[in-house]
C-alpha positions in Angstrom: 96.4 104.0 91.2 92.7 104.9 91.1 93.3 107.9 88.7 95.5 105.6 86.5 92.8 103.0 86.3 90.1 105.7 85.6 92.3 107.3 82.9 92.0 104.3 80.5 94.6 103.5 77.9 95.8 107.0 77.3 96.8 107.3 81.0 98.5 103.9 81.0 100.4 104.8 77.8 101.7 108.0 79.4 102.7 106.2 82.6 104.7 103.6 80.6 106.3 106.4 78.6 107.2 108.1 81.9 108.8 104.9 83.3 110.9 104.5 80.1 111.9 108.2 80.2 112.4 108.8 83.9 112.1 105.5 85.7 114.7 106.5 88.3 112.7 109.5 89.6 111.3 109.2 93.1 107.7 110.0 91.9 107.8 107.3 89.2 109.2 104.7 91.7 106.4 105.5 94.1 103.8 104.9 91.5 105.2 101.6 90.5 105.6 100.6 94.2 101.9 101.4 94.7 101.1 99.1 91.8 103.3 96.4 93.1 101.4 96.3 96.4 98.0 96.1 94.6 98.1 93.2 92.1 95.0 91.8 90.5 96.1 90.1 87.2 97.2 86.7 86.4 100.5 87.3 84.4 101.0 84.8 81.7 104.3 84.5 79.7 104.5 83.0 76.3 107.9 81.8 75.0 109.1 79.7 72.1 111.0 80.0 68.8 110.3 82.6 66.1 107.4 81.5 63.7 105.8 79.1 66.2 102.7 81.3 66.3 102.9 82.9 69.7 101.3 86.3 68.5 98.6 84.5 66.6 97.8 82.3 69.6 97.8 85.4 72.0 95.5 87.3 69.6 93.1 84.5 69.8 93.2 84.2 73.5 92.8 88.0 73.9 89.6 88.0 71.7 88.2 85.0 73.7 88.9 86.8 77.0 87.4 90.1 75.8 84.2 88.2 74.6 83.8 87.0 78.2 84.4 90.5 79.7 88.0 89.8 80.9 90.3 92.8 80.6 93.7 92.2 79.2 97.1 93.9 78.9 99.8 92.7 76.5 103.5 93.3 76.5 105.2 92.1 73.2 108.9 92.3 73.3 110.6 92.4 69.8 114.3 92.0 68.9 116.3 95.2 68.4 118.7 96.1 65.6 122.3 95.7 66.7 123.1 98.8 64.6 120.3 101.2 65.3 118.9 99.7 68.6 115.5 100.2 67.1 112.8 97.4 66.5 110.1 96.7 63.9 107.7 95.9 66.8 105.8 93.5 64.3 104.0 91.6 67.0 101.7 94.5 67.5 100.7 94.3 63.9 99.6 90.7 64.2 97.4 91.4 67.2 94.0 92.6 65.9 92.7 94.6 68.8 90.0 97.3 68.6 91.6 100.7 69.4 88.4 101.9 71.1 88.2 98.9 73.3 89.4 100.2 76.8 89.5 96.6 78.1 92.6 95.6 76.0 96.0 97.3 75.8 99.0 96.3 73.8 102.4 97.7 74.4 105.4 96.7 72.3 108.9 96.9 73.8 112.2 96.7 72.0 114.7 94.3 73.7 117.6 96.7 73.0 120.0 93.8 72.9 119.2 92.4 76.3 119.5 88.6 76.5 116.8 86.5 78.2 114.1 87.3 75.8 112.8 90.4 77.6 113.3 94.2 77.8 114.7 95.9 80.8 111.4 97.7 81.1 109.4 94.6 81.0 109.2 94.0 84.9 108.1 97.5 85.9 105.5 97.5 82.9 104.2 94.1 84.1 103.8 95.4 87.7 101.9 98.4 86.4 99.6 96.6 84.2 98.9 93.8 86.5 97.4 96.3 88.9 94.8 97.3 86.2 93.9 94.3 84.1 92.5 90.8 84.9 95.1 89.2 82.7 98.6 90.4 81.6 100.3 88.6 78.7 104.0 88.8 78.1 105.4 87.6 74.8 109.2 87.2 74.6 111.5 87.9 71.7 111.6 84.2 70.6 115.2 83.3 70.6 115.0 79.8 72.1 116.9 78.5 75.2 118.0 81.9 76.5 114.4 82.8 77.4 114.4 81.6 80.9 114.1 85.2 82.1 110.3 85.1 81.4 109.9 83.2 84.7 111.2 86.2 86.6 108.1 88.3 85.6 105.3 85.8 85.0 103.1 83.8 87.3 102.6 81.1 84.6 104.9 80.3 81.6 103.5 78.8 78.4 106.1 77.2 76.0 105.0 77.0 72.4 106.6 74.5 69.9 105.6 73.5 66.5 105.5 70.2 64.6 108.3 69.2 62.2 110.8 71.9 63.5 113.6 69.5 64.2 113.3 70.4 68.0 113.1 67.0 69.5 116.8 66.9 70.4 116.7 70.6 71.6 113.8 69.5 73.9 116.2 67.3 75.9 118.4 70.2 76.8 117.9 71.9 80.0 117.2 75.6 80.4 113.9 76.4 78.4 112.5 73.0 79.3 112.7 73.7 83.1 110.6 76.8 83.0 107.1 76.0 81.5 104.1 75.4 83.6 102.1 74.6 80.4 103.5 73.5 77.1 101.6 73.6 73.8 102.1 72.2 70.3 100.9 74.7 67.9 99.4 73.8 64.4 97.8 70.5 65.5 96.0 70.3 62.1 99.3 69.0 60.7 98.3 65.6 62.1 101.0 63.0 62.6 103.9 65.4 62.9 101.9 67.3 65.6 101.3 64.1 67.5 105.0 63.1 67.3 106.0 66.6 68.6 103.7 66.3 71.5 105.1 62.9 72.5 108.6 64.3 72.2 107.5 67.3 74.3 106.0 65.2 77.0 109.0 63.0 77.2 111.4 66.1 77.5 109.2 67.8 80.1 109.1 64.5 82.2 112.9 64.5 82.2 113.3 68.2 82.9 110.7 68.4 85.7 111.9 65.4 87.6 108.6 63.8 87.2 106.6 66.9 88.1 103.3 67.6 86.4 103.5 70.0 83.4 100.4 70.1 81.2 101.1 69.5 77.5 98.4 70.3 74.9 97.9 70.5 71.1 96.0 73.3 69.6 95.2 74.9 66.2 94.2 78.6 66.1 92.7 78.6 62.6 90.4 75.7 63.6 89.7 77.0 67.0 90.9 73.8 68.5 92.6 73.6 72.0 92.1 77.3 72.9 89.4 76.7 75.5 91.5 73.9 77.1 94.5 76.2 77.3 92.5 79.0 78.8 90.9 76.6 81.3 94.4 75.1 82.2 95.7 78.6 82.9 92.7 79.6 85.1 92.9 76.3 87.1 96.6 76.9 87.7 96.1 80.4 88.9 93.2 79.4 91.2 95.1 76.5 92.6 98.0 78.6 93.8 96.3 80.7 96.3 97.1 84.3 97.4 99.9 83.3 99.7 101.7 81.3 97.0 101.6 84.1 94.4 102.7 86.7 97.0 105.8 84.5 97.8 106.6 84.1 94.1 106.2 87.7 93.2 108.3 88.8 96.2 111.1 86.5 95.0 110.7 88.0 91.5 110.9 91.5 92.9 114.0 90.6 94.9 115.6 89.1 91.9 114.7 92.2 89.7 116.3 94.5 92.4 119.5 92.6 92.4 119.7 92.3 88.5 119.0 96.0 88.2 121.8 97.0 90.6 124.1 94.5 88.8 123.4 96.0 85.4 124.0 99.5 86.8 126.8 99.1 89.2 128.3 95.5 88.5 129.1 92.9 91.1 131.1 95.3 93.3 127.9 97.5 93.5 125.8 94.6 94.5 128.3 93.6 97.1 128.5 97.1 98.4 124.7 97.2 98.8 125.0 94.0 100.8 122.0 93.1 102.9 120.3 96.3 102.1 119.5 94.8 98.7 117.2 92.3 100.5 113.6 93.1 100.1 111.6 92.9 103.4 108.3 90.7 103.3 105.4 92.9 102.0 107.8 95.7 100.7 107.9 97.0 97.2 111.4 97.1 95.4 111.3 100.3 93.3 111.8 103.0 95.8 114.4 100.8 97.6 116.2 100.4 94.2 116.3 104.2 93.7 117.6 104.7 97.3 120.4 102.2 96.8 121.3 103.6 93.4 121.6 107.0 95.0 123.8 105.7 97.7 126.0 103.7 95.4 126.5 106.6 93.0 127.8 108.6 96.0 130.3 105.8 96.9 131.7 105.5 93.4 131.7 109.3 92.6 133.2 110.0 96.0 
């Protein structure tokens, strides 16, 4: 990891390309396992419908963090074409980062048709980047209620909604309303519609969380309103969690990723065949174990 950190953005880009190209190789799995055991970043997921302003908000937060000397990695997941499997990767265009700034790195990933708002590569990419940066931001595709998968990679989830979008009834549905740790109404400069959206959002959060506390804020990126409050709320949440809490959460995420990865490759029968071996021991990393189990299952199914 020391060499990767010292290598800057070029080294990280090469490592991510290697994961995409040869993620199943033992050397690659060992690299990601090493990163998994050395986390340093607060991983923040942003979700919400298309057009709500997620990329614009992330861009503003990144510039604010960089002005304070905070290093940031960004993973932006874009929807893929059902025909070509390619993606426009437009989120990267909307983030105005300095190519010469070694303290910020933006990587776009194509969803390749995967549901849940993320790419299959998102978890290993997050693990690698959170061992390097102070903050890692993950922006989902933006397809609405199916985006609950973001909670499987992020420490904190920010749900973005906008005024006048007709979402008040959608707020009352489960799924997406059960996952945010902080919710924001974008475009607060719209006035009364923004205040109504905030009231609807607070009501829906109260129902979905069973009375639990989920912060709900309004902000306007063009006016610079609410950005400092959102950043402060995120910092306070991470500080309040404590190392033991985050270790437990990340272990559960890793175990979930391990099972899901085996499920996608070998189906329910493969997961059943792996049995208790697919349980991740406390303090262990999942990537080498996933490779060992995959090798074992291939022998079973090919034999």
